[in-house]
C-alpha positions as a LaTeX table, in Angstrom:
\begin{tabular}{lrrr}
\hline
Residue & $x$ (\AA) & $y$ (\AA) & $z$ (\AA) \\
\hline
Met1 & 28.94 & 26.36 & $-45.32$ \\
Ser2 & 28.52 & 25.82 & $-49.03$ \\
Glu3 & 25.51 & 24.11 & $-50.51$ \\
Pro4 & 25.71 & 20.87 & $-52.45$ \\
Pro5 & 25.19 & 21.37 & $-56.18$ \\
Ala6 & 21.78 & 20.98 & $-57.71$ \\
Glu7 & 21.00 & 17.40 & $-58.55$ \\
Pro8 & 19.16 & 16.55 & $-61.75$ \\
Gly9 & 16.14 & 14.30 & $-61.43$ \\
Arg10 & 15.75 & 10.97 & $-63.18$ \\
Ser11 & 12.92 & 9.44 & $-65.16$ \\
Gly12 & 9.41 & 9.46 & $-63.79$ \\
Val13 & 6.07 & 11.15 & $-63.45$ \\
Ala14 & 6.97 & 14.67 & $-64.54$ \\
Ala15 & 8.15 & 13.65 & $-67.98$ \\
Gly16 & 6.28 & 16.28 & $-70.00$ \\
Pro17 & 7.60 & 19.60 & $-71.33$ \\
Arg18 & 9.05 & 22.15 & $-68.95$ \\
Ala19 & 6.55 & 24.40 & $-67.27$ \\
Ala20 & 6.36 & 27.76 & $-69.04$ \\
Asp21 & 9.99 & 28.16 & $-70.14$ \\
Gly22 & 11.64 & 28.85 & $-66.78$ \\
Gly23 & 12.04 & 25.29 & $-65.63$ \\
Ile24 & 11.11 & 23.56 & $-62.42$ \\
Val25 & 13.00 & 23.29 & $-59.15$ \\
Val26 & 12.20 & 21.34 & $-55.99$ \\
Ile27 & 14.03 & 22.63 & $-52.93$ \\
Gly28 & 14.36 & 20.45 & $-49.86$ \\
Val29 & 15.13 & 22.57 & $-46.80$ \\
Gly30 & 16.61 & 21.04 & $-43.71$ \\
Asn31 & 19.40 & 19.30 & $-41.86$ \\
Glu32 & 19.32 & 15.51 & $-41.68$ \\
Phe33 & 21.43 & 15.67 & $-38.49$ \\
Arg34 & 18.63 & 17.51 & $-36.62$ \\
Arg35 & 16.04 & 14.70 & $-36.56$ \\
Asp36 & 12.73 & 15.88 & $-38.13$ \\
Asp37 & 14.44 & 18.87 & $-39.72$ \\
Gly38 & 15.76 & 16.31 & $-42.22$ \\
Val39 & 12.37 & 16.01 & $-43.89$ \\
Gly40 & 13.33 & 18.22 & $-46.88$ \\
Pro41 & 16.42 & 16.18 & $-47.79$ \\
Gln42 & 14.43 & 12.95 & $-47.31$ \\
Val43 & 11.71 & 14.08 & $-49.74$ \\
Leu44 & 14.42 & 14.95 & $-52.28$ \\
Ala45 & 15.89 & 11.47 & $-51.86$ \\
Asn46 & 12.45 & 9.98 & $-52.56$ \\
Leu47 & 11.97 & 12.17 & $-55.64$ \\
Arg48 & 15.42 & 11.52 & $-57.11$ \\
Thr49 & 14.29 & 8.45 & $-59.08$ \\
Gln50 & 10.76 & 9.66 & $-59.79$ \\
Val51 & 11.18 & 12.96 & $-61.62$ \\
Ala52 & 12.34 & 13.90 & $-65.10$ \\
Asp53 & 15.89 & 15.07 & $-65.76$ \\
Phe54 & 14.78 & 18.67 & $-66.30$ \\
Val55 & 13.45 & 18.97 & $-62.74$ \\
Arg56 & 16.25 & 20.36 & $-60.58$ \\
Leu57 & 16.47 & 18.98 & $-57.06$ \\
Val58 & 18.25 & 21.37 & $-54.71$ \\
Arg59 & 19.15 & 20.86 & $-51.07$ \\
Ser60 & 19.14 & 23.98 & $-48.92$ \\
Asp61 & 19.81 & 25.01 & $-45.35$ \\
Gly62 & 17.04 & 27.61 & $-45.69$ \\
Glu63 & 19.30 & 30.65 & $-45.82$ \\
Pro64 & 17.26 & 33.30 & $-47.73$ \\
Ala65 & 19.89 & 34.25 & $-50.34$ \\
Arg66 & 20.46 & 30.59 & $-51.25$ \\
Leu67 & 16.73 & 29.94 & $-51.52$ \\
Ile68 & 16.30 & 32.93 & $-53.83$ \\
Glu69 & 19.27 & 31.83 & $-55.93$ \\
Ala70 & 17.77 & 28.34 & $-56.26$ \\
Trp71 & 14.36 & 29.52 & $-57.50$ \\
Thr72 & 15.25 & 32.63 & $-59.50$ \\
Gly73 & 13.99 & 32.26 & $-63.06$ \\
Ala74 & 11.92 & 29.16 & $-62.33$ \\
Ser75 & 8.40 & 28.84 & $-63.61$ \\
Leu76 & 7.62 & 26.53 & $-60.72$ \\
Ala77 & 9.49 & 26.25 & $-57.44$ \\
Val78 & 8.37 & 23.71 & $-54.87$ \\
Val79 & 9.80 & 24.00 & $-51.37$ \\
Val80 & 9.47 & 21.32 & $-48.70$ \\
Asp81 & 10.38 & 22.04 & $-45.08$ \\
Ala82 & 9.66 & 21.03 & $-41.50$ \\
Val83 & 7.82 & 23.59 & $-39.41$ \\
Gln84 & 7.50 & 23.87 & $-35.66$ \\
Gly85 & 4.37 & 22.09 & $-34.49$ \\
Ala86 & 2.86 & 20.54 & $-31.39$ \\
Ala87 & 3.13 & 16.87 & $-30.47$ \\
Ala88 & $-0.58$ & 16.44 & $-31.21$ \\
Thr89 & $-0.14$ & 17.71 & $-34.78$ \\
Ala90 & 3.21 & 16.08 & $-35.64$ \\
Gly91 & 3.06 & 14.92 & $-39.23$ \\
Leu92 & 0.28 & 17.31 & $-40.25$ \\
Thr93 & 1.01 & 18.68 & $-43.71$ \\
His94 & 0.27 & 22.08 & $-45.22$ \\
Arg95 & 0.34 & 23.10 & $-48.88$ \\
Ile96 & 0.57 & 26.83 & $-49.54$ \\
Val97 & 0.64 & 28.34 & $-53.01$ \\
Val98 & 2.41 & 31.69 & $-53.06$ \\
Asp99 & 1.99 & 34.13 & $-55.89$ \\
Gln100 & 2.66 & 37.85 & $-55.70$ \\
Ala101 & $-0.21$ & 38.29 & $-53.23$ \\
Glu102 & 0.91 & 39.42 & $-49.79$ \\
Asn103 & $-1.45$ & 37.15 & $-47.84$ \\
Glu104 & 0.15 & 33.91 & $-49.05$ \\
Ala105 & 3.62 & 35.21 & $-48.18$ \\
Glu106 & 2.35 & 36.02 & $-44.68$ \\
Gln107 & 1.06 & 32.44 & $-44.30$ \\
Val108 & 4.51 & 31.07 & $-45.04$ \\
Arg109 & 6.19 & 33.49 & $-42.65$ \\
Ala110 & 3.77 & 32.33 & $-39.96$ \\
Val111 & 4.60 & 28.60 & $-40.31$ \\
Ser112 & 8.33 & 28.62 & $-41.02$ \\
Ser113 & 10.52 & 27.11 & $-38.31$ \\
His114 & 13.63 & 28.90 & $-39.52$ \\
Gly115 & 14.14 & 32.33 & $-37.98$ \\
Leu116 & 15.41 & 33.96 & $-41.16$ \\
Gly117 & 14.46 & 31.36 & $-43.71$ \\
Leu118 & 11.67 & 30.85 & $-46.16$ \\
Gly119 & 9.50 & 33.74 & $-44.99$ \\
Ala120 & 12.38 & 36.19 & $-45.23$ \\
Ala121 & 13.36 & 34.79 & $-48.64$ \\
Ile122 & 9.84 & 35.32 & $-49.97$ \\
Gly123 & 9.68 & 38.89 & $-48.68$ \\
Leu124 & 13.08 & 39.74 & $-50.12$ \\
Ala125 & 12.38 & 38.00 & $-53.44$ \\
Gln126 & 9.09 & 39.89 & $-53.78$ \\
Ala127 & 10.85 & 43.20 & $-53.09$ \\
Leu128 & 13.58 & 42.40 & $-55.65$ \\
Asp129 & 11.19 & 40.89 & $-58.22$ \\
Leu130 & 12.98 & 37.52 & $-58.03$ \\
Met131 & 10.01 & 35.29 & $-57.21$ \\
Pro132 & 9.40 & 32.23 & $-59.36$ \\
His133 & 6.24 & 32.40 & $-61.46$ \\
Arg134 & 4.64 & 30.01 & $-58.97$ \\
Leu135 & 5.88 & 28.90 & $-55.56$ \\
Val136 & 4.33 & 25.93 & $-53.76$ \\
Val137 & 5.36 & 25.28 & $-50.17$ \\
His138 & 4.83 & 21.88 & $-48.57$ \\
Ala139 & 5.31 & 22.16 & $-44.81$ \\
Ile140 & 5.27 & 19.27 & $-42.36$ \\
Glu141 & 4.63 & 19.98 & $-38.69$ \\
Ala142 & 7.37 & 18.48 & $-36.53$ \\
Val143 & 8.49 & 18.63 & $-32.91$ \\
Glu144 & 11.87 & 16.87 & $-32.72$ \\
Phe145 & 14.68 & 19.17 & $-33.88$ \\
Gly146 & 17.44 & 17.99 & $-31.54$ \\
Phe147 & 20.74 & 16.48 & $-32.65$ \\
Gly148 & 20.48 & 13.03 & $-34.15$ \\
Val149 & 19.57 & 11.26 & $-37.36$ \\
Gly150 & 16.32 & 9.72 & $-38.41$ \\
Leu151 & 12.81 & 11.06 & $-38.67$ \\
Thr152 & 10.24 & 10.36 & $-35.98$ \\
Pro153 & 7.49 & 7.94 & $-37.11$ \\
Ala154 & 4.80 & 10.58 & $-37.72$ \\
Ile155 & 7.16 & 12.64 & $-39.86$ \\
Ala156 & 8.42 & 9.60 & $-41.78$ \\
Asp157 & 4.79 & 8.76 & $-42.62$ \\
Ala158 & 4.16 & 12.33 & $-43.79$ \\
Val159 & 7.17 & 12.16 & $-46.15$ \\
Glu160 & 5.32 & 9.69 & $-48.37$ \\
Ala161 & 2.23 & 11.91 & $-48.56$ \\
Val162 & 4.26 & 15.02 & $-49.35$ \\
Thr163 & 6.31 & 13.17 & $-51.98$ \\
Ala164 & 3.06 & 12.14 & $-53.69$ \\
Ala165 & 1.68 & 15.69 & $-53.45$ \\
Ile166 & 4.83 & 17.12 & $-55.04$ \\
Leu167 & 4.67 & 14.58 & $-57.86$ \\
Leu168 & 1.11 & 15.75 & $-58.49$ \\
Asp169 & 2.26 & 19.41 & $-58.50$ \\
Leu170 & 4.92 & 18.50 & $-61.07$ \\
Ala171 & 2.54 & 16.50 & $-63.24$ \\
Gln172 & 0.05 & 19.40 & $-63.28$ \\
Ala173 & 2.81 & 21.86 & $-64.20$ \\
Cys174 & 3.85 & 19.69 & $-67.12$ \\
Ala175 & 0.35 & 19.01 & $-68.43$ \\
\hline
\end{tabular}
């Protein structure tokens, strides 16, 4: 399955200069036809009209090679994804900043809901020296990954908070 092309952002909060030469990419991981797994694409849809043109918005299925391709050369890569959670914690958000340190990469591997997804991509990118300068992961705990469209209420509420957090990440990168 091929990935949709990167989509440029529009006007908005992150209107300053590019972060440290390599550019900025926001990657929304997920499948909108698997209920809460559609959180990544939904956050991208929210950001589309709120970010500057130089911020690339990329939709991904989480396959490691495609994730690495999307963030290679970026100064800042922001990834948003649903992670397996419990009903009691549905909608809980996590923000993990990954640099070259091993412990942050292990945190991401521990929360990823995709068998060979973000955690594998980070490990491979570190081994191949293809990590972005800075990687920020926004993960939302979810429980409904069955077939169907539409986010559950707790996840839909979390989308707004994560969208705001990503806009703050972008504004700080452009300051």
